[in-house]
N, CA and C of each residue as an Amber inpcrd file, in Angstrom:
protein
   642
 -83.6730000  27.6420000 108.0690000 -83.1950000  26.3150000 108.4110000
 -81.8970000  26.5860000 109.2870000 -81.4510000  25.3480000 109.7860000
 -80.4290000  25.5210000 110.9770000 -79.1750000  25.9200000 110.3200000
 -79.0100000  25.2990000 108.9050000 -77.6390000  25.8230000 108.1040000
 -77.6010000  27.1770000 108.0580000 -78.7200000  27.9910000 107.7670000
 -78.7420000  29.3840000 107.6900000 -78.4020000  30.1410000 108.8670000
 -79.0100000  29.6390000 110.0890000 -78.4280000  30.2380000 111.3310000
 -77.1630000  29.9930000 111.5760000 -76.5600000  28.6900000 111.3270000
 -75.3040000  28.6410000 111.5940000 -74.2450000  29.4040000 110.9050000
 -74.6300000  29.7840000 109.3880000 -73.8930000  30.6120000 108.6180000
 -73.7910000  31.7260000 109.0340000 -74.9650000  32.3340000 109.4250000
 -74.9660000  33.7710000 109.8550000 -74.3120000  33.8860000 111.3120000
 -74.3600000  32.8450000 112.0330000 -73.7690000  33.0500000 113.4950000
 -72.3120000  32.8710000 113.2960000 -71.6640000  32.2210000 112.5520000
 -70.2240000  32.0760000 112.2190000 -69.8520000  33.2500000 111.4980000
 -70.6040000  33.8150000 110.5210000 -70.2550000  34.9940000 109.7690000
 -70.0840000  36.3110000 110.4570000 -70.7620000  36.3990000 111.8370000
 -70.5920000  37.5180000 112.5080000 -69.3090000  37.8850000 112.8320000
 -68.3540000  36.8060000 113.1060000 -67.3040000  37.2340000 113.3330000
 -66.0350000  36.9240000 112.3150000 -66.3040000  36.0380000 111.4200000
 -65.5150000  35.5650000 110.3560000 -65.2830000  36.7130000 109.4510000
 -66.4460000  37.3780000 109.0350000 -66.1950000  38.4090000 107.9310000
 -65.6560000  39.5500000 108.3930000 -65.8040000  40.1880000 109.5740000
 -65.0930000  41.2520000 109.9630000 -63.4820000  40.9820000 110.0620000
 -63.2930000  39.5890000 110.5410000 -61.8000000  39.1750000 110.8280000
 -61.1560000  39.1550000 109.3980000 -61.9520000  38.5480000 108.3970000
 -61.2120000  38.3470000 106.9780000 -61.0190000  39.7330000 106.5820000
 -61.9630000  40.7810000 106.8280000 -61.6360000  41.9700000 106.1390000
 -60.4310000  42.9070000 106.8630000 -60.3060000  42.5900000 108.2530000
 -59.1480000  42.8340000 109.1120000 -57.6840000  42.3620000 108.2940000
 -58.0520000  41.1330000 108.1260000 -56.6220000  40.6550000 107.4580000
 -56.0940000  41.2360000 106.0730000 -57.4150000  41.3590000 105.3960000
 -57.1930000  42.0330000 104.2410000 -56.4740000  43.2830000 104.1930000
 -56.8300000  44.1650000 105.2490000 -56.4300000  45.4600000 105.4590000
 -54.7250000  45.2380000 105.7450000 -54.6150000  44.1870000 106.7240000
 -53.2220000  44.0190000 107.0560000 -52.3040000  43.9540000 105.6960000
 -52.9940000  42.8680000 104.8600000 -52.2620000  42.6250000 103.6550000
 -51.8710000  43.8150000 102.7420000 -53.0740000  44.6260000 102.9000000
 -52.4470000  45.8230000 102.0730000 -51.4270000  46.7310000 102.5720000
 -51.2650000  46.8430000 103.9480000 -50.3240000  47.6540000 104.4640000
 -48.9610000  46.7590000 104.1440000 -48.8680000  45.5410000 104.2330000
 -47.6320000  44.6380000 103.9450000 -47.4790000  44.9230000 102.4810000
 -48.3180000  45.0480000 101.7010000 -48.0470000  45.1560000 100.0700000
 -47.3980000  46.6090000  99.8980000 -47.7460000  47.7380000 100.6760000
 -47.1320000  48.9510000 100.6750000 -45.8360000  48.8790000 101.0300000
 -45.5400000  48.3520000 102.1220000 -44.2530000  48.1410000 102.5730000
 -43.1820000  47.4290000 101.8330000 -43.6340000  46.4710000 101.1420000
 -42.9230000  45.4780000 100.2750000 -42.6330000  46.2570000  98.9440000
 -43.5620000  47.0530000  98.5630000 -43.2510000  47.9080000  97.2440000
 -42.1260000  48.8850000  97.7890000 -42.3880000  49.6300000  98.8720000
 -41.2580000  50.6610000  99.2690000 -39.8780000  49.8830000  99.4180000
 -39.7290000  48.7490000  99.9080000 -38.5250000  47.8510000 100.0550000
 -38.0660000  47.7200000  98.7840000 -38.8240000  47.1660000  97.8820000
 -38.3910000  46.8870000  96.6360000 -37.7810000  48.2240000  95.8160000
 -38.4980000  49.2040000  96.1000000 -38.1300000  50.5050000  95.1720000
 -36.7190000  50.9710000  95.7400000 -36.7210000  50.9420000  97.2030000
 -35.5270000  51.4300000  97.7640000 -34.1740000  50.5420000  97.5340000
 -34.4640000  49.3920000  97.4480000 -33.4380000  48.3520000  97.2980000
 -32.8520000  48.4670000  95.8440000 -33.9170000  48.8620000  94.7280000
 -33.2540000  48.7470000  93.5430000 -32.5490000  50.2330000  93.2810000
 -33.2510000  51.1540000  93.9850000 -32.3090000  52.3490000  93.8360000
 -31.0870000  52.4130000  94.4690000 -30.9410000  51.8810000  95.6540000
 -29.4990000  51.7920000  96.0430000 -28.5280000  50.7420000  95.3890000
 -29.1420000  49.9240000  94.7330000 -28.2910000  48.9170000  93.8040000
 -27.8210000  49.6140000  92.6380000 -28.4900000  50.6060000  92.1250000
 -28.2210000  51.3270000  90.8590000 -27.4780000  52.4610000  91.0780000
 -27.6340000  53.0520000  92.1490000 -26.9480000  54.4530000  92.5340000
 -25.6350000  54.0410000  93.3970000 -25.8930000  53.3500000  94.5450000
 -24.7050000  52.9630000  95.2850000 -24.0660000  51.6920000  95.1490000
 -24.5660000  51.0490000  94.2460000 -24.0960000  49.6900000  94.0630000
 -23.9270000  48.8310000  95.2770000 -24.9770000  49.0270000  95.9930000
 -25.1690000  48.2810000  97.4190000 -26.5510000  48.1670000  97.6090000
 -26.8870000  46.7780000  97.9790000 -28.4860000  46.5030000  98.1310000
 -28.8470000  46.4140000  99.6440000 -29.8380000  46.4410000  99.9680000
 -30.2280000  46.1610000 101.4400000 -30.2220000  44.7310000 101.8580000
 -29.4110000  44.3570000 102.8950000 -29.2830000  43.1860000 103.4800000
 -30.5250000  42.3630000 103.7390000 -30.6570000  41.4220000 103.2020000
 -31.9280000  40.4290000 103.5530000 -33.1180000  40.8350000 102.7870000
 -33.0310000  41.7860000 101.8400000 -34.2020000  42.4280000 101.1630000
 -35.0060000  41.2980000 100.5650000 -34.4980000  40.2210000 100.1340000
 -34.9120000  38.9650000  99.2920000 -35.7680000  38.3880000 100.4550000
 -34.9590000  38.1050000 101.7290000 -35.9060000  37.3240000 102.6820000
 -37.0930000  38.1440000 102.9550000 -36.8950000  39.4260000 103.2410000
 -37.9550000  40.1590000 103.8090000 -39.2300000  40.2380000 102.7640000
 -38.8580000  40.3380000 101.5030000 -39.8410000  40.2600000 100.4080000
 -40.5800000  38.7650000 100.5370000 -39.8990000  37.8440000 100.4750000
 -40.4370000  36.4720000 100.6450000 -41.5230000  36.4040000 101.6760000
 -41.1010000  36.7170000 102.9650000 -41.8450000  36.8720000 104.1220000
 -43.3330000  37.7050000 103.9460000 -42.8600000  38.7850000 103.5030000
 -44.1240000  39.7740000 103.3490000 -45.0240000  39.2350000 102.2250000
 -44.3770000  38.3260000 101.1190000 -45.2410000  37.9120000 100.2320000
 -46.2870000  36.8150000 100.7340000 -45.5690000  36.1540000 101.7340000
 -46.5750000  34.8850000 102.3540000 -47.6650000  35.8660000 103.0110000
 -47.1710000  36.8120000 103.7710000 -48.2010000  37.5990000 104.7710000
 -49.2720000  37.8270000 103.4980000 -48.9720000  38.5490000 102.4920000
 -49.9010000  39.3050000 101.4700000 -50.9210000  38.2600000 100.9080000
 -50.3660000  37.1740000 100.5740000 -51.2550000  36.2400000 100.0000000
 -52.2270000  35.4510000 100.8830000 -51.5390000  34.9680000 101.9180000
 -52.4300000  34.2070000 102.7630000 -53.4900000  34.9750000 103.7530000
 -53.2210000  36.2330000 103.8920000 -54.2330000  37.0120000 104.7700000
 -55.2210000  37.6680000 103.6080000 -55.0700000  37.6590000 102.6170000
 -56.2380000  38.0710000 101.4390000 -56.7980000  37.1400000 100.9860000
 -56.6060000  35.7210000 101.1210000 -57.5360000  34.8640000 100.5080000
 -58.9810000  34.7970000 101.0940000 -59.1590000  34.9490000 102.3140000
 -60.6520000  34.8460000 102.9160000 -61.4060000  35.8890000 102.5340000
 -60.9180000  37.2870000 102.2730000 -61.5840000  38.3370000 101.8390000
 -61.7580000  38.3270000 100.5410000 -61.0000000  37.7290000  99.6270000
 -61.1720000  37.4880000  98.1930000 -62.3650000  36.5860000  98.0770000
 -62.3370000  35.6050000  98.7860000 -63.2910000  34.6660000  98.8340000
 -64.8610000  35.3290000  99.0860000 -64.8260000  36.0050000 100.0410000
 -65.9900000  36.6220000 100.4640000 -66.5070000  37.5080000  99.2260000
 -65.8430000  38.2680000  98.6390000 -66.0610000  39.2610000  97.7890000
 -66.2090000  38.6500000  96.3000000 -66.1160000  37.4630000  96.2600000
 -66.1120000  36.6300000  94.9470000 -65.2550000  37.1220000  93.8860000
 -63.9190000  37.1570000  94.5450000 -62.8380000  37.7500000  93.6380000
 -61.9940000  36.3790000  92.9950000 -62.2280000  35.3900000  93.4290000
 -61.3800000  34.3860000  92.7270000 -62.0520000  34.0650000  91.2620000
 -61.2210000  33.5140000  90.3300000 -61.7310000  33.3050000  89.0640000
 -62.7290000  32.2270000  89.0160000 -63.9230000  32.3710000  88.2590000
 -64.8500000  31.3390000  88.2420000 -65.3590000  31.5110000  86.8920000
 -65.3710000  30.2520000  86.2520000 -65.8420000  30.0260000  84.8230000
 -67.0020000  29.1780000  84.8630000 -68.2610000  29.8100000  84.4480000
 -69.4250000  29.0490000  84.4890000 -70.1090000  28.9610000  82.9730000
 -69.2020000  28.5370000  81.9860000 -69.5930000  28.5140000  80.6560000
 -70.7040000  27.3680000  80.5840000 -70.4180000  26.1430000  81.2500000
 -71.1680000  25.1260000  81.2850000 -72.0270000  25.1830000  82.2210000
 -72.0190000  25.2720000  83.4560000 -73.0630000  25.3410000  84.6630000
 -73.9200000  26.4660000  84.6400000 -73.6560000  27.4210000  83.8480000
 -74.8040000  28.4050000  83.7160000 -75.9310000  27.9970000  82.8730000
 -75.7700000  26.8120000  81.9330000 -76.9680000  26.4510000  81.2750000
 -77.8070000  25.3650000  82.0020000 -77.4190000  25.1430000  83.2250000
 -78.1700000  24.3540000  83.9870000 -79.0500000  25.0830000  84.9270000
 -79.9660000  24.3090000  85.5930000 -80.9880000  24.8160000  86.4580000
 -80.2540000  25.1870000  87.7820000 -81.2500000  25.6600000  88.6430000
 -80.6640000  26.1480000  90.0170000 -80.2660000  25.3420000  90.8830000
 -80.8970000  24.1660000  90.9620000 -80.7090000  22.8070000  91.7070000
 -79.4140000  22.2450000  91.1720000 -79.3330000  22.2420000  90.0470000
 -77.9730000  21.6950000  89.4140000 -76.6930000  22.5470000  89.7800000
 -76.8310000  23.8290000  89.5310000 -75.9080000  24.8040000  90.1070000
 -75.4520000  25.0440000  91.5390000 -76.6610000  24.6190000  92.3320000
 -76.4170000  24.5230000  93.6560000 -75.7060000  23.3440000  94.1940000
 -75.9360000  22.0150000  93.4830000 -75.1070000  20.7910000  93.6590000
 -73.9480000  21.1400000  93.2870000 -73.4070000  21.6500000  92.2020000
 -72.0340000  21.8070000  91.8020000 -71.3240000  22.7470000  92.6760000
 -71.9890000  23.9230000  93.2680000 -71.5870000  24.6660000  94.2070000
 -71.1350000  23.9250000  95.5670000 -72.0200000  23.1940000  96.1170000
 -71.8550000  22.5110000  97.1470000 -70.7430000  21.2890000  97.2170000
 -70.5150000  20.8470000  95.8890000 -69.5030000  19.7510000  95.8750000
 -68.1280000  20.7170000  95.6070000 -68.0680000  21.7540000  94.9140000
 -66.9680000  22.6090000  94.8300000 -66.5880000  23.0940000  96.1940000
 -67.4370000  23.8290000  96.9010000 -67.0700000  24.3230000  98.0750000
 -66.6680000  23.3490000  99.2320000 -67.4510000  22.1150000  99.2780000
 -66.9690000  21.0320000 100.0400000 -65.6720000  20.7700000  99.8040000
 -65.1660000  20.2330000  98.6690000 -63.9860000  19.8960000  98.2630000
 -62.9340000  20.9030000  98.7330000 -63.2920000  22.3600000  98.3960000
 -62.3510000  23.3460000  98.8580000 -62.1270000  23.4500000 100.2670000
 -63.1250000  23.3100000 101.0190000 -63.2700000  23.2770000 102.5470000
 -62.3430000  22.2530000 103.1260000 -62.4410000  21.2090000 102.5850000
 -61.5660000  20.0010000 103.1760000 -60.1820000  20.2770000 102.8490000
 -59.8480000  20.5990000 101.7360000 -58.3090000  21.0450000 101.3780000
 -57.7330000  22.0300000 102.2900000 -58.6340000  23.1250000 102.3110000
 -58.1810000  24.2470000 103.1250000 -57.9100000  23.9030000 104.5800000
 -58.9580000  22.7720000 105.1800000 -58.7310000  22.4140000 106.4240000
 -57.5640000  21.5860000 106.5500000 -57.1910000  20.8540000 105.6910000
 -56.0120000  19.9100000 105.6250000 -54.8490000  20.6530000 105.5360000
 -54.6750000  21.8750000 104.6490000 -53.7270000  22.6780000 104.7510000
 -53.3970000  23.5530000 106.2160000 -54.6810000  23.9650000 106.7240000
 -54.4300000  24.5060000 108.0380000 -53.8260000  23.5220000 109.1650000
 -54.2340000  22.1780000 109.2610000 -53.8680000  21.2340000 110.1310000
 -52.3650000  20.9110000 109.9390000 -51.9240000  20.9270000 108.5850000
 -50.5800000  20.5170000 108.2210000 -49.8550000  21.8690000 108.5760000
 -50.1450000  22.9290000 108.2900000 -49.6450000  24.1320000 108.6450000
 -49.2020000  24.3500000 110.2170000 -50.1530000  24.1550000 110.9550000
 -50.0760000  24.1850000 112.2760000 -48.8460000  23.0090000 112.8260000
 -48.9790000  22.1590000 112.3210000 -48.1340000  20.9590000 112.8150000
 -46.7430000  21.2400000 112.2580000 -46.6610000  21.6930000 111.0210000
 -45.3780000  21.8930000 110.6440000 -44.6290000  23.1680000 111.4350000
 -45.6200000  24.1120000 111.6490000 -44.8810000  25.3140000 112.5020000
 -44.3960000  25.0110000 113.6210000 -45.0610000  23.8670000 114.6910000
 -44.8540000  23.3970000 115.7550000 -43.4210000  22.6970000 115.5940000
 -43.1410000  21.9980000 114.6590000 -41.8220000  21.2730000 114.5050000
 -40.7620000  22.3740000 114.2690000 -41.1300000  23.2360000 113.3790000
 -39.9790000  24.1010000 112.9250000 -39.6420000  24.9800000 113.9590000
 -40.7990000  25.4080000 115.0900000 -40.2120000  26.1940000 116.2340000
 -39.5300000  25.4290000 117.0810000 -39.7850000  23.9410000 117.1700000
 -39.0120000  23.1140000 118.0190000 -37.4560000  22.9800000 117.5390000
 -37.3350000  23.2400000 116.2180000 -36.1160000  22.9480000 115.6830000
 -35.2930000  24.3720000 115.4560000 -36.0050000  25.4380000 115.6980000
 -35.2130000  26.5680000 115.9420000 -34.5550000  27.0660000 114.4920000
 -35.5340000  26.6980000 113.3340000 -34.9980000  27.1330000 112.0770000
 -35.1840000  28.7500000 111.8430000 -34.1030000  29.5090000 111.2160000
 -34.2630000  30.6950000 110.8820000 -33.7650000  30.8900000 109.5620000
 -33.8930000  32.0940000 109.2610000 -33.5310000  32.3730000 107.7590000
 -31.9380000  32.5160000 107.6510000 -31.5530000  32.7910000 106.4560000
 -30.0580000  32.6510000 106.3550000 -29.2580000  33.8040000 106.7100000
 -29.7910000  35.1760000 106.2020000 -29.1060000  36.3840000 106.3080000
 -29.4210000  37.0310000 107.6100000 -30.7060000  37.1520000 107.9670000
 -31.2640000  37.9460000 108.8900000 -31.5730000  37.1860000 110.2950000
 -31.4590000  35.9020000 110.0410000 -31.9420000  35.0420000 111.4180000
 -33.1890000  35.3320000 111.8370000 -34.1470000  35.3090000 110.8810000
 -35.5320000  35.6270000 111.1230000 -36.1680000  34.3240000 111.3790000
 -36.7560000  33.9610000 112.5830000 -37.6060000  32.5470000 112.7830000
 -38.6670000  32.3720000 111.7120000 -38.4590000  31.1360000 111.1270000
 -39.5920000  31.0230000 109.9860000 -40.8480000  30.5200000 110.4190000
 -41.0720000  29.8890000 111.8330000 -42.3580000  29.3880000 112.1750000
 -43.3740000  30.4480000 112.2790000 -43.2350000  31.7040000 112.7330000
 -44.2930000  32.6300000 112.7130000 -45.0960000  32.7350000 111.2730000
 -44.2110000  32.5900000 110.2770000 -44.7860000  32.7850000 108.9970000
 -45.5310000  31.6900000 108.5420000 -45.0910000  30.4370000 109.0240000
 -46.0030000  29.0380000 108.7570000 -47.3080000  29.3140000 109.4530000
 -47.5160000  29.9500000 110.6280000 -48.4950000  30.0850000 111.5260000
 -49.4210000  31.1620000 110.5790000 -48.9510000  32.1600000 110.0540000
 -49.6420000  32.9530000 109.2600000 -50.3950000  32.1060000 107.9660000
 -49.7660000  31.2630000 107.3530000 -50.4330000  30.3800000 106.3810000
 -51.6470000  29.5210000 106.9370000 -51.2190000  28.8740000 108.1070000
 -52.3730000  28.2290000 108.7120000 -53.6280000  29.1730000 109.0000000
 -53.1880000  30.2850000 109.6320000 -54.4090000  31.2670000 110.0630000
 -55.1810000  31.5420000 108.7530000 -54.2980000  31.9020000 107.8530000
 -55.2570000  32.3540000 106.2710000 -56.1160000  31.2090000 105.8290000
 -55.2210000  30.1230000 105.8870000 -56.0450000  28.9370000 105.2860000
 -57.4760000  28.5590000 106.2710000 -57.1500000  28.7300000 107.4840000
 -58.1370000  28.4050000 108.4540000 -59.4270000  29.3050000 108.3550000
 -59.2100000  30.5760000 108.4440000 -60.2330000  31.4200000 107.8940000
 -61.1920000  31.1770000 106.7610000 -60.0200000  30.9500000 105.5770000
 -60.7540000  30.6920000 104.1690000 -61.5730000  29.4190000 104.3450000
 -61.1010000  28.4860000 105.2020000 -61.9720000  27.1060000 105.3700000
 -63.3520000  27.4810000 105.8820000 -63.3160000  28.2300000 106.9050000
 -64.5090000  28.9590000 107.5690000 -65.5870000  29.4320000 106.4390000
 -64.9460000  30.3820000 105.5420000 -65.8070000  31.0540000 104.6580000
 -66.2990000  29.9380000 103.5550000 -65.4830000  28.9170000 103.2890000
 -65.9290000  27.9100000 102.4680000 -67.1900000  27.0170000 103.0070000
 -66.8660000  27.0320000 104.4270000 -67.9350000  25.9770000 105.0890000
 -69.3560000  26.8310000 104.9760000 -69.1000000  27.9520000 105.2510000
 -70.6910000  28.8250000 105.1690000 -71.0530000  28.7290000 103.6700000
 -70.2280000  28.9810000 102.7880000 -70.8050000  29.0690000 101.3520000
 -71.2740000  27.5570000 101.1730000 -70.7020000  26.3820000 101.5280000
 -71.2180000  25.1080000 101.5490000 -72.4960000  24.8250000 102.0010000
 -72.7390000  25.3150000 103.1060000 -73.8880000  25.5640000 103.8220000
 -75.1940000  26.1660000 102.9780000 -74.8060000  27.5470000 102.4700000
 -75.7010000  28.0950000 101.8170000 -76.0080000  27.4860000 100.5290000
 -75.0380000  26.9150000  99.7630000 -75.3680000  25.8510000  98.7720000
 -76.3620000  24.7550000  99.0250000 -76.1450000  24.0920000 100.0770000
 -77.2270000  23.0710000 100.5630000 -78.6440000  23.7900000 100.7250000
 -78.6750000  24.8750000 101.3380000 -79.8750000  25.5540000 101.4820000
 -80.4330000  25.8710000  99.9800000 -79.8050000  26.3610000  99.2150000
 -80.2560000  26.6780000  97.9030000 -80.6500000  25.5300000  97.0870000
 -80.0750000  24.2080000  97.3920000 -80.6330000  22.9220000  96.8260000
 -82.0820000  22.6300000  97.2890000 -82.2000000  22.8450000  98.5940000
 -83.6140000  22.6200000  99.3430000 -84.4670000  23.4380000  98.8490000
 -84.1500000  24.8390000  98.8810000 -85.0760000  25.9220000  98.4500000
 -84.4050000  26.6050000  97.2240000 -84.7810000  26.2730000  96.0440000
 -84.1910000  26.7440000  94.6910000 -84.3280000  28.1190000  94.3770000
 -85.5090000  28.6120000  95.1730000 -85.6610000  29.9710000  94.7630000
 -85.4280000  30.9970000  96.1090000 -84.4060000  30.4680000  96.7330000
 -83.9880000  31.2460000  97.9300000 -82.8570000  32.2220000  97.4650000
 -82.1080000  32.5410000  98.3250000 -80.9590000  33.5820000  97.7690000
 -80.0080000  32.7640000  97.1730000 -79.1380000  33.5490000  96.3780000
 -78.1850000  32.9570000  95.4550000 -76.9710000  32.8330000  96.4240000
 -76.3340000  31.4990000  96.2280000 -75.2380000  31.0820000  96.8300000
 -74.2610000  32.2340000  97.0560000 -73.8280000  32.5880000  98.0540000
 -72.7250000  33.6240000  98.1060000 -72.6120000  34.1250000  99.7830000
 -72.2860000  35.0180000 100.1490000 -71.8040000  35.4280000 101.5330000
 -72.9930000  36.3110000 101.9890000 -73.6440000  35.8550000 103.1900000
 -74.5470000  36.7640000 103.8380000 -74.0480000  38.2010000 104.3090000
 -74.7180000  38.9520000 104.1160000 -74.5380000  40.5150000 104.3780000
 -73.6510000  41.1490000 103.3000000 -73.0830000  40.4920000 102.2720000
 -72.3950000  41.2050000 101.1210000 -73.2720000  41.2490000  99.8840000
 -73.5330000  42.6940000  99.5770000 -74.4500000  42.7960000  98.5430000
 -73.7550000  42.4600000  97.4000000 -74.3580000  42.0630000  96.4610000
 -73.9090000  41.9630000  95.0060000 -74.6490000  42.8240000  93.8950000
 -74.0360000  43.1610000  92.9420000 -74.7640000  44.0150000  91.8880000
 -75.8310000  43.3880000  91.3370000 -77.1600000  43.9380000  91.3520000
 -78.3310000  43.3150000  90.6650000 -77.9960000  43.1860000  89.1610000
 -78.6240000  42.1720000  88.5270000 -78.2850000  41.9350000  87.1790000
 -78.7260000  43.0430000  86.2450000 -79.7760000  43.8780000  86.7170000
 -80.0020000  44.7620000  85.5350000 -79.2280000  46.3020000  85.9260000
 -78.1280000  46.0990000  86.7510000 -77.5790000  47.2830000  87.1100000
 -76.8070000  47.9540000  85.9810000 -76.2360000  47.0790000  85.2970000
 -75.3480000  47.4570000  84.0620000 -76.2130000  48.1670000  83.0170000
 -77.4880000  47.5030000  82.8360000 -78.2780000  48.1890000  81.7440000
 -78.8910000  49.5310000  82.3000000 -79.0050000  49.6710000  83.7820000
 -79.6990000  50.8710000  84.0630000 -78.5890000  52.0450000  83.9800000
 -77.3660000  51.5840000  84.0640000 -76.2800000  52.6470000  83.8490000
 -76.1750000  52.9610000  82.4970000 -76.2990000  52.1140000  81.6390000
 -76.2890000  52.2910000  79.9280000 -77.3880000  53.2270000  79.6290000
 -78.7370000  52.9070000  80.1990000 -79.9570000  53.7320000  79.8720000
 -79.5300000  55.2480000  80.4030000 -78.8730000  55.3260000  81.7600000
 -78.7350000  56.6110000  82.2770000 -77.7590000  57.5900000  81.3950000
 -76.7070000  56.6120000  81.0170000 -75.6240000  57.4700000  80.0710000
 -76.3220000  57.9000000  78.6850000 -77.2240000  56.9500000  78.2950000
 -77.8940000  57.5490000  76.8140000 -78.8340000  58.7380000  77.1080000
 -79.4190000  58.8190000  78.4290000 -80.4120000  59.8980000  78.6080000
 -79.6990000  61.2060000  79.0960000 -78.4480000  61.0340000  79.4870000
 -77.5300000  62.3590000  79.5960000 -76.7780000  62.5290000  78.4370000
 -76.5490000  61.8790000  77.3970000 -75.7980000  62.2700000  76.2590000
 -75.8550000  63.5040000  75.6440000 -74.9760000  64.1530000  75.3630000
 -75.1280000  65.6150000  74.8840000 -75.5830000  65.6030000  73.5240000
 -76.5730000  66.2030000  72.9040000 -77.0060000  66.1550000  71.8050000
 -75.9640000  66.9770000  70.7570000 -75.9250000  66.4710000  69.4810000
 -75.0000000  67.1210000  68.4600000 -75.5070000  68.6860000  68.3520000
 -74.3820000  69.2870000  68.0830000 -74.6010000  70.8320000  67.7180000
 -74.9220000  70.9850000  66.0450000 -75.2870000  71.8430000  65.7830000
 -75.5090000  72.3440000  64.1760000 -74.3450000  72.1440000  63.5010000
 -73.0730000  72.1420000  63.8890000 -71.8790000  72.2100000  63.1870000
 -71.2950000  70.8720000  63.0280000 -71.8710000  69.6450000  63.9510000
 -71.4790000  68.4440000  63.8390000 -71.8340000  67.7540000  62.8200000
 -71.1850000  66.4600000  62.2230000 -71.4980000  65.7970000  61.2550000
 -72.8180000  65.1250000  61.7460000 -72.9660000  64.6970000  62.8720000
 -74.2270000  63.7870000  63.1760000 -75.4170000  64.6880000  63.1620000
 -75.3060000  66.0610000  63.4120000 -76.3610000  66.7040000  63.3230000
 -76.7620000  67.0800000  61.8460000 -75.9110000  67.0580000  60.9300000
 -76.4070000  67.0650000  59.5040000 -76.9720000  65.6770000  58.9730000
 -76.5290000  64.6920000  59.5450000 -76.9220000  63.3340000  59.2040000
 -78.3380000  63.2440000  59.5880000 -78.7360000  63.7340000  60.7460000
 -80.0020000  63.6150000  61.2620000 -81.0000000  64.7350000  60.2950000
 -80.4410000  65.8150000  60.0690000 -81.1760000  66.7390000  59.2860000
 -81.6640000  66.0820000  57.7890000 -80.6900000  65.2270000  57.2630000
 -80.9450000  64.8550000  56.0290000 -81.8570000  63.5650000  56.0550000
 -81.7090000  62.7660000  57.1040000 -82.7470000  61.4880000  57.3030000
 -84.3020000  62.0220000  57.7530000 -84.2690000  63.3370000  58.2760000
 -85.5950000  63.6760000  58.6880000 -86.0830000  64.5930000  57.3970000
C-alpha cells in the first residue's frame, strides 16, 4: 500500500536520526551525573559548590528527555497497558492504535509548532539564565526538535495501524526494521535452561527423593 511505502521512505532517515539523538542523550546523562557528583563532593568537602550547577543540570535534563523520546517510541519503551484491548480482535486493536497514535501525533506536532514559535520570541527578547547568562532559546529548539522527530515516528506508526486495519493478518503495528522478540522466545529459553540443568548428585536430597520415588 501507499501508506507502507510512505512509512518506509520516511523511516529511512527518521530512525537513524532518532538513534543518533538517543546517543547524544546518553552522553549528556554521563556529564550530568559527573557534574552532580563533583558538585556534591565540593559542597561536602570544601563547603563550596559549582556556580550554575543547578542551571546546567536543568538544561542537560531538557536535552536528555526530549532527545530520547523518539528512540524510546521506536523501541516500544513507553508504558503501554493492554489489559482490555488484548481481549479484542486484530481490527479493533488496530483501530485503537490508530486513534492513539493519531492523537499523540497531533499533540506532538502542536508542541513542536509552539516550541519553535516560543523559541523565536525568546531569541528576540534575549532571555538568559540567572547565574551563567546562558541563552534559553537553544534549549527550546531542542524541545521542538525532539517532539518533531517523535511526531514523525507517531505518524509512521499511525499509518502502519491503518494498514493493519485493512490487512488484519499483516505485520504487527510497530516500527519497520526494528525486530521484536517472537512470542515463543521466552518459552524456548525456558526449555533450553531445563535441558542444560545439572542433574543431582548422589549426595543431594533431590537424588534421594528420586531414588525413593523410583
